[in-house]
N, CA, C and O atoms as a GROMACS GRO file, in nm:
protein
  452
    1MET      N    1   0.285   0.118   1.498
    1MET     CA    2   0.126   0.206   1.499
    1MET      C    3   0.153   0.206   1.304
    1MET      O    4   0.273   0.180   1.294
    2HIS      N    5   0.141   0.210   1.273
    2HIS     CA    6   0.147   0.270   1.115
    2HIS      C    7   0.038   0.386   1.094
    2HIS      O    8   0.044   0.486   1.021
    3GLU      N    9  -0.037   0.354   1.159
    3GLU     CA   10  -0.148   0.445   1.174
    3GLU      C   11  -0.091   0.643   1.170
    3GLU      O   12  -0.101   0.738   1.093
    4TYR      N   13  -0.067   0.629   1.227
    4TYR     CA   14  -0.009   0.759   1.297
    4TYR      C   15   0.097   0.818   1.142
    4TYR      O   16   0.087   0.930   1.092
    5SER      N   17   0.186   0.714   1.096
    5SER     CA   18   0.263   0.730   0.966
    5SER      C   19   0.148   0.807   0.828
    5SER      O   20   0.159   0.908   0.759
    6ILE      N   21   0.077   0.733   0.834
    6ILE     CA   22   0.046   0.732   0.714
    6ILE      C   23  -0.102   0.880   0.721
    6ILE      O   24  -0.166   0.939   0.634
    7ALA      N   25  -0.100   0.885   0.838
    7ALA     CA   26  -0.198   1.015   0.864
    7ALA      C   27  -0.177   1.121   0.857
    7ALA      O   28  -0.270   1.197   0.831
    8TYR      N   29   0.033   1.200   0.889
    8TYR     CA   30   0.112   1.244   0.916
    8TYR      C   31   0.121   1.238   0.775
    8TYR      O   32   0.036   1.320   0.740
    9ASP      N   33   0.179   1.184   0.660
    9ASP     CA   34   0.176   1.161   0.535
    9ASP      C   35   0.050   1.211   0.446
    9ASP      O   36   0.072   1.277   0.345
   10ILE      N   37  -0.034   1.189   0.471
   10ILE     CA   38  -0.130   1.250   0.463
   10ILE      C   39  -0.168   1.468   0.425
   10ILE      O   40  -0.198   1.552   0.341
   11TYR      N   41  -0.121   1.433   0.614
   11TYR     CA   42  -0.135   1.551   0.641
   11TYR      C   43  -0.076   1.630   0.541
   11TYR      O   44  -0.139   1.706   0.467
   12THR      N   45   0.145   1.596   0.540
   12THR     CA   46   0.148   1.677   0.482
   12THR      C   47   0.208   1.653   0.323
   12THR      O   48   0.323   1.677   0.287
   13THR      N   49   0.121   1.611   0.258
   13THR     CA   50   0.085   1.652   0.139
   13THR      C   51  -0.028   1.704   0.097
   13THR      O   52  -0.034   1.750  -0.017
   14ALA      N   53  -0.157   1.707   0.200
   14ALA     CA   54  -0.235   1.774   0.142
   14ALA      C   55  -0.200   1.968   0.155
   14ALA      O   56  -0.221   2.063   0.080
   15ARG      N   57  -0.131   1.947   0.309
   15ARG     CA   58  -0.025   2.143   0.350
   15ARG      C   59   0.072   2.168   0.202
   15ARG      O   60   0.085   2.275   0.143
   16ARG      N   61   0.126   2.052   0.169
   16ARG     CA   62   0.226   2.095   0.019
   16ARG      C   63   0.140   2.140  -0.096
   16ARG      O   64   0.155   2.247  -0.155
   17ALA      N   65   0.064   2.064  -0.120
   17ALA     CA   66  -0.044   2.082  -0.215
   17ALA      C   67  -0.125   2.226  -0.234
   17ALA      O   68  -0.117   2.303  -0.330
   18ALA      N   69  -0.187   2.237  -0.142
   18ALA     CA   70  -0.241   2.354  -0.044
   18ALA      C   71  -0.137   2.432  -0.073
   18ALA      O   72  -0.121   2.454  -0.193
   19LEU      N   73  -0.065   2.479  -0.001
   19LEU     CA   74   0.012   2.566  -0.001
   19LEU      C   75   0.056   2.619  -0.242
   19LEU      O   76   0.021   2.700  -0.329
   20ASP      N   77   0.137   2.510  -0.225
   20ASP     CA   78   0.178   2.485  -0.373
   20ASP      C   79   0.012   2.571  -0.505
   20ASP      O   80   0.007   2.576  -0.628
   21ASN      N   81  -0.064   2.607  -0.424
   21ASN     CA   82  -0.214   2.665  -0.505
   21ASN      C   83  -0.239   2.763  -0.476
   21ASN      O   84  -0.327   2.834  -0.525
   22GLY      N   85  -0.186   2.781  -0.414
   22GLY     CA   86  -0.172   2.949  -0.263
   22GLY      C   87  -0.300   2.925  -0.232
   22GLY      O   88  -0.386   3.007  -0.267
   23ALA      N   89  -0.341   2.788  -0.150
   23ALA     CA   90  -0.515   2.819  -0.068
   23ALA      C   91  -0.469   2.824   0.100
   23ALA      O   92  -0.399   2.758   0.177
   24LYS      N   93  -0.558   2.952   0.106
   24LYS     CA   94  -0.574   2.966   0.267
   24LYS      C   95  -0.641   2.905   0.346
   24LYS      O   96  -0.648   2.936   0.465
   25GLU      N   97  -0.711   2.795   0.285
   25GLU     CA   98  -0.785   2.711   0.372
   25GLU      C   99  -0.836   2.533   0.318
   25GLU      O  100  -0.867   2.477   0.213
   26ILE      N  101  -0.825   2.513   0.400
   26ILE     CA  102  -0.823   2.305   0.352
   26ILE      C  103  -0.971   2.295   0.430
   26ILE      O  104  -1.009   2.291   0.547
   27THR      N  105  -1.038   2.292   0.286
   27THR     CA  106  -1.137   2.198   0.381
   27THR      C  107  -1.213   2.076   0.317
   27THR      O  108  -1.335   2.065   0.314
   28CYS      N  109  -1.090   1.951   0.248
   28CYS     CA  110  -1.178   1.822   0.321
   28CYS      C  111  -1.037   1.790   0.184
   28CYS      O  112  -0.999   1.851   0.084
   29VAL      N  113  -0.989   1.642   0.263
   29VAL     CA  114  -0.916   1.608   0.202
   29VAL      C  115  -0.914   1.414   0.171
   29VAL      O  116  -0.881   1.338   0.262
   30SER      N  117  -0.947   1.370   0.053
   30SER     CA  118  -0.980   1.238  -0.002
   30SER      C  119  -0.923   1.157  -0.028
   30SER      O  120  -0.824   1.172  -0.099
   31VAL      N  121  -0.958   1.049   0.013
   31VAL     CA  122  -0.829   0.938   0.002
   31VAL      C  123  -0.855   0.804   0.009
   31VAL      O  124  -0.881   0.769   0.124
   32ASP      N  125  -0.858   0.706  -0.081
   32ASP     CA  126  -0.870   0.613  -0.113
   32ASP      C  127  -0.761   0.508  -0.037
   32ASP      O  128  -0.641   0.538  -0.040
   33VAL      N  129  -0.814   0.363   0.044
   33VAL     CA  130  -0.765   0.311   0.138
   33VAL      C  131  -0.836   0.175   0.093
   33VAL      O  132  -0.943   0.130   0.134
   34GLY      N  133  -0.727   0.108  -0.023
   34GLY     CA  134  -0.781  -0.008   0.020
   34GLY      C  135  -0.785  -0.170   0.125
   34GLY      O  136  -0.691  -0.199   0.199
   35LYS      N  137  -0.877  -0.235   0.114
   35LYS     CA  138  -0.904  -0.320   0.214
   35LYS      C  139  -0.834  -0.386   0.241
   35LYS      O  140  -0.837  -0.443   0.350
   36MET      N  141  -0.677  -0.417   0.092
   36MET     CA  142  -0.554  -0.526   0.164
   36MET      C  143  -0.497  -0.452   0.197
   36MET      O  144  -0.384  -0.487   0.164
   37ALA      N  145  -0.485  -0.282   0.289
   37ALA     CA  146  -0.368  -0.231   0.278
   37ALA      C  147  -0.314  -0.231   0.434
   37ALA      O  148  -0.211  -0.177   0.473
   38MET      N  149  -0.396  -0.295   0.501
   38MET     CA  150  -0.427  -0.421   0.620
   38MET      C  151  -0.356  -0.253   0.668
   38MET      O  152  -0.237  -0.223   0.677
   39VAL      N  153  -0.518  -0.137   0.700
   39VAL     CA  154  -0.498  -0.048   0.829
   39VAL      C  155  -0.647   0.013   0.794
   39VAL      O  156  -0.715  -0.019   0.696
   40ASN      N  157  -0.679   0.103   0.889
   40ASN     CA  158  -0.801   0.082   1.044
   40ASN      C  159  -0.769   0.230   0.944
   40ASN      O  160  -0.682   0.308   0.981
   41PRO      N  161  -0.859   0.258   0.804
   41PRO     CA  162  -0.936   0.385   0.802
   41PRO      C  163  -1.048   0.512   0.940
   41PRO      O  164  -1.081   0.630   0.946
   42GLU      N  165  -1.060   0.419   0.999
   42GLU     CA  166  -1.146   0.564   1.140
   42GLU      C  167  -1.056   0.545   1.199
   42GLU      O  168  -1.100   0.570   1.311
   43GLN      N  169  -0.875   0.498   1.224
   43GLN     CA  170  -0.788   0.553   1.355
   43GLN      C  171  -0.758   0.635   1.264
   43GLN      O  172  -0.785   0.744   1.314
   44VAL      N  173  -0.699   0.663   1.104
   44VAL     CA  174  -0.613   0.715   1.056
   44VAL      C  175  -0.670   0.848   1.101
   44VAL      O  176  -0.608   0.933   1.164
   45GLU      N  177  -0.876   0.862   1.038
   45GLU     CA  178  -0.957   1.001   1.018
   45GLU      C  179  -0.901   1.046   1.196
   45GLU      O  180  -0.852   1.158   1.214
   46PHE      N  181  -0.914   0.961   1.297
   46PHE     CA  182  -0.884   0.999   1.417
   46PHE      C  183  -0.691   1.125   1.486
   46PHE      O  184  -0.661   1.214   1.566
   47LEU      N  185  -0.623   1.030   1.368
   47LEU     CA  186  -0.545   1.109   1.398
   47LEU      C  187  -0.523   1.226   1.328
   47LEU      O  188  -0.490   1.320   1.400
   48PHE      N  189  -0.532   1.255   1.192
   48PHE     CA  190  -0.536   1.287   1.130
   48PHE      C  191  -0.642   1.448   1.144
   48PHE      O  192  -0.640   1.538   1.061
   49LYS      N  193  -0.736   1.446   1.285
   49LYS     CA  194  -0.770   1.564   1.334
   49LYS      C  195  -0.694   1.583   1.492
   49LYS      O  196  -0.742   1.643   1.588
   50ILE      N  197  -0.593   1.528   1.486
   50ILE     CA  198  -0.504   1.558   1.570
   50ILE      C  199  -0.382   1.578   1.543
   50ILE      O  200  -0.304   1.648   1.608
   51ILE      N  201  -0.355   1.502   1.422
   51ILE     CA  202  -0.244   1.562   1.353
   51ILE      C  203  -0.258   1.820   1.363
   51ILE      O  204  -0.196   1.916   1.409
   52ILE      N  205  -0.404   1.779   1.268
   52ILE     CA  206  -0.421   1.911   1.209
   52ILE      C  207  -0.485   2.017   1.323
   52ILE      O  208  -0.532   2.127   1.296
   53GLU      N  209  -0.475   1.955   1.460
   53GLU     CA  210  -0.541   2.058   1.554
   53GLU      C  211  -0.491   2.201   1.589
   53GLU      O  212  -0.543   2.288   1.658
   54ASP      N  213  -0.392   2.200   1.530
   54ASP     CA  214  -0.308   2.372   1.573
   54ASP      C  215  -0.272   2.432   1.468
   54ASP      O  216  -0.202   2.533   1.475
   55ASP      N  217  -0.321   2.374   1.333
   55ASP     CA  218  -0.276   2.351   1.165
   55ASP      C  219  -0.364   2.497   1.170
   55ASP      O  220  -0.455   2.462   1.095
   56PRO      N  221  -0.390   2.605   1.199
   56PRO     CA  222  -0.480   2.688   1.069
   56PRO      C  223  -0.542   2.680   0.907
   56PRO      O  224  -0.651   2.709   0.856
   57LEU      N  225  -0.469   2.648   0.877
   57LEU     CA  226  -0.418   2.622   0.766
   57LEU      C  227  -0.595   2.526   0.699
   57LEU      O  228  -0.670   2.537   0.602
   58PHE      N  229  -0.580   2.398   0.879
   58PHE     CA  230  -0.662   2.297   0.838
   58PHE      C  231  -0.788   2.316   0.947
   58PHE      O  232  -0.841   2.217   0.998
   59SER      N  233  -0.837   2.470   0.983
   59SER     CA  234  -0.898   2.461   1.096
   59SER      C  235  -1.124   2.354   1.036
   59SER      O  236  -1.203   2.341   1.129
   60ASN      N  237  -1.148   2.327   0.958
   60ASN     CA  238  -1.195   2.370   0.875
   60ASN      C  239  -1.203   2.195   0.817
   60ASN      O  240  -1.314   2.154   0.784
   61ALA      N  241  -1.114   2.125   0.809
   61ALA     CA  242  -1.056   2.042   0.720
   61ALA      C  243  -1.138   1.891   0.770
   61ALA      O  244  -1.113   1.852   0.884
   62ARG      N  245  -1.189   1.847   0.726
   62ARG     CA  246  -1.206   1.733   0.715
   62ARG      C  247  -1.143   1.626   0.619
   62ARG      O  248  -1.127   1.646   0.498
   63LEU      N  249  -1.096   1.469   0.708
   63LEU     CA  250  -1.060   1.353   0.590
   63LEU      C  251  -1.164   1.264   0.544
   63LEU      O  252  -1.262   1.234   0.613
   64SER      N  253  -1.136   1.215   0.410
   64SER     CA  254  -1.329   1.138   0.356
   64SER      C  255  -1.198   1.012   0.303
   64SER      O  256  -1.108   1.012   0.219
   65CYS      N  257  -1.236   0.942   0.377
   65CYS     CA  258  -1.148   0.765   0.332
   65CYS      C  259  -1.242   0.722   0.267
   65CYS      O  260  -1.358   0.760   0.281
   66ARG      N  261  -1.197   0.624   0.176
   66ARG     CA  262  -1.303   0.528   0.070
   66ARG      C  263  -1.240   0.440   0.016
   66ARG      O  264  -1.140   0.449  -0.055
   67ASP      N  265  -1.315   0.326   0.058
   67ASP     CA  266  -1.254   0.162   0.071
   67ASP      C  267  -1.278   0.148  -0.090
   67ASP      O  268  -1.364   0.168  -0.176
   68VAL      N  269  -1.145   0.099  -0.076
   68VAL     CA  270  -1.153   0.026  -0.225
   68VAL      C  271  -1.090  -0.143  -0.214
   68VAL      O  272  -0.986  -0.184  -0.163
   69GLU      N  273  -1.226  -0.234  -0.300
   69GLU     CA  274  -1.205  -0.321  -0.330
   69GLU      C  275  -1.115  -0.425  -0.359
   69GLU      O  276  -1.106  -0.397  -0.479
   70ALA      N  277  -1.038  -0.525  -0.345
   70ALA     CA  278  -0.921  -0.582  -0.431
   70ALA      C  279  -1.009  -0.637  -0.553
   70ALA      O  280  -1.125  -0.675  -0.566
   71ARG      N  281  -0.872  -0.620  -0.657
   71ARG     CA  282  -0.935  -0.663  -0.830
   71ARG      C  283  -0.798  -0.738  -0.746
   71ARG      O  284  -0.722  -0.738  -0.649
   72SER      N  285  -0.841  -0.796  -0.872
   72SER     CA  286  -0.644  -1.014  -0.962
   72SER      C  287  -0.689  -0.938  -1.060
   72SER      O  288  -0.777  -0.853  -1.070
   73ARG      N  289  -0.572  -1.011  -1.168
   73ARG     CA  290  -0.611  -0.976  -1.223
   73ARG      C  291  -0.539  -1.138  -1.247
   73ARG      O  292  -0.467  -1.170  -1.152
   74CYS      N  293  -0.548  -1.244  -1.362
   74CYS     CA  294  -0.477  -1.364  -1.410
   74CYS      C  295  -0.438  -1.351  -1.505
   74CYS      O  296  -0.505  -1.295  -1.592
   75SER      N  297  -0.281  -1.410  -1.534
   75SER     CA  298  -0.268  -1.443  -1.724
   75SER      C  299  -0.275  -1.546  -1.799
   75SER      O  300  -0.199  -1.576  -1.891
   76CYS      N  301  -0.414  -1.631  -1.742
   76CYS     CA  302  -0.543  -1.727  -1.829
   76CYS      C  303  -0.583  -1.615  -1.887
   76CYS      O  304  -0.583  -1.623  -2.010
   77GLY      N  305  -0.631  -1.471  -1.825
   77GLY     CA  306  -0.741  -1.354  -1.885
   77GLY      C  307  -0.781  -1.383  -1.764
   77GLY      O  308  -0.788  -1.265  -1.732
   78TYR      N  309  -0.823  -1.453  -1.640
   78TYR     CA  310  -0.960  -1.335  -1.582
   78TYR      C  311  -0.919  -1.234  -1.503
   78TYR      O  312  -0.798  -1.211  -1.488
   79GLU      N  313  -1.002  -1.169  -1.450
   79GLU     CA  314  -1.044  -1.050  -1.376
   79GLU      C  315  -1.122  -1.057  -1.297
   79GLU      O  316  -1.187  -1.157  -1.329
   80GLY      N  317  -1.162  -1.020  -1.214
   80GLY     CA  318  -1.189  -1.000  -1.032
   80GLY      C  319  -1.210  -0.951  -0.929
   80GLY      O  320  -1.211  -0.828  -0.922
   81SER      N  321  -1.234  -1.035  -0.806
   81SER     CA  322  -1.178  -1.021  -0.738
   81SER      C  323  -1.140  -1.109  -0.574
   81SER      O  324  -1.129  -1.086  -0.454
   82GLU      N  325  -1.131  -1.219  -0.674
   82GLU     CA  326  -1.043  -1.298  -0.653
   82GLU      C  327  -0.900  -1.278  -0.625
   82GLU      O  328  -0.822  -1.249  -0.716
   83ARG      N  329  -0.865  -1.290  -0.512
   83ARG     CA  330  -0.725  -1.239  -0.409
   83ARG      C  331  -0.598  -1.436  -0.420
   83ARG      O  332  -0.495  -1.469  -0.480
   84PHE      N  333  -0.663  -1.482  -0.354
   84PHE     CA  334  -0.561  -1.631  -0.379
   84PHE      C  335  -0.559  -1.725  -0.457
   84PHE      O  336  -0.464  -1.803  -0.449
   85VAL      N  337  -0.655  -1.746  -0.548
   85VAL     CA  338  -0.619  -1.842  -0.652
   85VAL      C  339  -0.692  -1.825  -0.690
   85VAL      O  340  -0.798  -1.815  -0.628
   86CYS      N  341  -0.676  -1.804  -0.879
   86CYS     CA  342  -0.762  -1.762  -1.005
   86CYS      C  343  -0.879  -1.986  -1.024
   86CYS      O  344  -0.857  -2.102  -1.058
   87PRO      N  345  -1.002  -1.884  -0.964
   87PRO     CA  346  -1.047  -2.001  -1.049
   87PRO      C  347  -1.123  -2.038  -1.125
   87PRO      O  348  -1.238  -2.080  -1.112
   88GLN      N  349  -0.999  -2.007  -1.289
   88GLN     CA  350  -1.043  -2.031  -1.404
   88GLN      C  351  -0.956  -2.203  -1.427
   88GLN      O  352  -0.982  -2.313  -1.475
   89CYS      N  353  -0.823  -2.121  -1.344
   89CYS     CA  354  -0.677  -2.192  -1.383
   89CYS      C  355  -0.580  -2.284  -1.266
   89CYS      O  356  -0.489  -2.367  -1.271
   90GLY      N  357  -0.676  -2.200  -1.139
   90GLY     CA  358  -0.593  -2.180  -0.993
   90GLY      C  359  -0.441  -2.183  -0.932
   90GLY      O  360  -0.377  -2.261  -0.862
   91LYS      N  361  -0.409  -2.027  -1.010
   91LYS     CA  362  -0.323  -2.012  -0.976
   91LYS      C  363  -0.328  -1.881  -0.921
   91LYS      O  364  -0.432  -1.815  -0.915
   92LEU      N  365  -0.214  -1.841  -0.881
   92LEU     CA  366  -0.194  -1.690  -0.785
   92LEU      C  367  -0.212  -1.593  -0.845
   92LEU      O  368  -0.127  -1.523  -0.900
   93PRO      N  369  -0.352  -1.573  -0.839
   93PRO     CA  370  -0.362  -1.396  -0.955
   93PRO      C  371  -0.285  -1.265  -0.903
   93PRO      O  372  -0.267  -1.266  -0.781
   94GLU      N  373  -0.256  -1.198  -0.943
   94GLU     CA  374  -0.166  -1.046  -0.974
   94GLU      C  375  -0.277  -0.921  -0.896
   94GLU      O  376  -0.359  -0.870  -0.972
   95ILE      N  377  -0.278  -0.884  -0.779
   95ILE     CA  378  -0.330  -0.784  -0.743
   95ILE      C  379  -0.329  -0.657  -0.814
   95ILE      O  380  -0.228  -0.589  -0.831
   96VAL      N  381  -0.488  -0.617  -0.871
   96VAL     CA  382  -0.433  -0.476  -1.005
   96VAL      C  383  -0.450  -0.389  -0.846
   96VAL      O  384  -0.362  -0.307  -0.823
   97ALA      N  385  -0.597  -0.412  -0.705
   97ALA     CA  386  -0.616  -0.256  -0.673
   97ALA      C  387  -0.660  -0.344  -0.513
   97ALA      O  388  -0.674  -0.465  -0.495
   98GLY      N  389  -0.674  -0.238  -0.421
   98GLY     CA  390  -0.694  -0.270  -0.284
   98GLY      C  391  -0.652  -0.265  -0.205
   98GLY      O  392  -0.681  -0.260  -0.086
   99MET      N  393  -0.504  -0.266  -0.314
   99MET     CA  394  -0.357  -0.228  -0.175
   99MET      C  395  -0.293  -0.075  -0.180
   99MET      O  396  -0.171  -0.060  -0.190
  100GLU      N  397  -0.365   0.012  -0.174
  100GLU     CA  398  -0.312   0.138  -0.153
  100GLU      C  399  -0.379   0.232  -0.064
  100GLU      O  400  -0.483   0.254  -0.002
  101ILE      N  401  -0.294   0.265  -0.085
  101ILE     CA  402  -0.392   0.468   0.023
  101ILE      C  403  -0.272   0.562  -0.097
  101ILE      O  404  -0.156   0.577  -0.138
  102ALA      N  405  -0.428   0.607  -0.106
  102ALA     CA  406  -0.366   0.702  -0.200
  102ALA      C  407  -0.443   0.855  -0.193
  102ALA      O  408  -0.560   0.833  -0.223
  103VAL      N  409  -0.433   0.936  -0.177
  103VAL     CA  410  -0.479   1.104  -0.193
  103VAL      C  411  -0.572   1.154  -0.338
  103VAL      O  412  -0.512   1.225  -0.418
  104THR      N  413  -0.664   1.130  -0.358
  104THR     CA  414  -0.724   1.187  -0.471
  104THR      C  415  -0.732   1.304  -0.485
  104THR      O  416  -0.687   1.368  -0.580
  105ASN      N  417  -0.838   1.377  -0.319
  105ASN     CA  418  -0.865   1.452  -0.414
  105ASN      C  419  -0.809   1.586  -0.315
  105ASN      O  420  -0.777   1.514  -0.219
  106ILE      N  421  -0.790   1.662  -0.289
  106ILE     CA  422  -0.801   1.816  -0.174
  106ILE      C  423  -0.844   1.979  -0.221
  106ILE      O  424  -0.791   2.060  -0.296
  107GLU      N  425  -0.930   1.980  -0.162
  107GLU     CA  426  -1.079   2.116  -0.193
  107GLU      C  427  -0.982   2.186  -0.100
  107GLU      O  428  -0.927   2.145   0.002
  108ILE      N  429  -0.975   2.308  -0.163
  108ILE     CA  430  -0.900   2.391  -0.081
  108ILE      C  431  -1.036   2.518  -0.098
  108ILE      O  432  -1.144   2.505  -0.156
  109GLU      N  433  -0.963   2.671  -0.003
  109GLU     CA  434  -1.100   2.759  -0.056
  109GLU      C  435  -0.929   2.924  -0.062
  109GLU      O  436  -0.833   2.959   0.007
  110VAL      N  437  -0.978   2.952  -0.157
  110VAL     CA  438  -0.772   3.017  -0.213
  110VAL      C  439  -0.880   3.172  -0.254
  110VAL      O  440  -0.997   3.176  -0.293
  111ASP      N  441  -0.763   3.306  -0.221
  111ASP     CA  442  -0.857   3.442  -0.232
  111ASP      C  443  -0.913   3.422  -0.355
  111ASP      O  444  -0.903   3.326  -0.432
  112GLU      N  445  -1.003   3.573  -0.368
  112GLU     CA  446  -1.045   3.543  -0.461
  112GLU      C  447  -0.926   3.697  -0.505
  112GLU      O  448  -0.883   3.778  -0.422
  113GLU      N  449  -0.894   3.699  -0.669
  113GLU     CA  450  -0.779   3.815  -0.635
  113GLU      C  451  -0.863   3.906  -0.796
  113GLU      O  452  -0.821   4.015  -0.835
   0.00000   0.00000   0.00000
């Protein structure tokens, strides 16, 4: 179940970044999940909720996953969404987006001083 390790990595990344920036609370963690990453975003969200349950820094936090469509590029100049065969030359295109899992934003609350 690699979704658990992904959810845990998201948790540790958000926690470390929040503490490094003086957060008293994390309200939202935004993540881009590529459609070719072979990950179930709903399962990641469910596991994330379980992981943060006992951490007061995450008491009102939510995980927001955004799907990223696959994009490819070929040496012949083609750029588009074809993943397996370039429609212009028949070669295998390079996948340039859609395989990533990346924390893109962490919303935090800080004490006003």
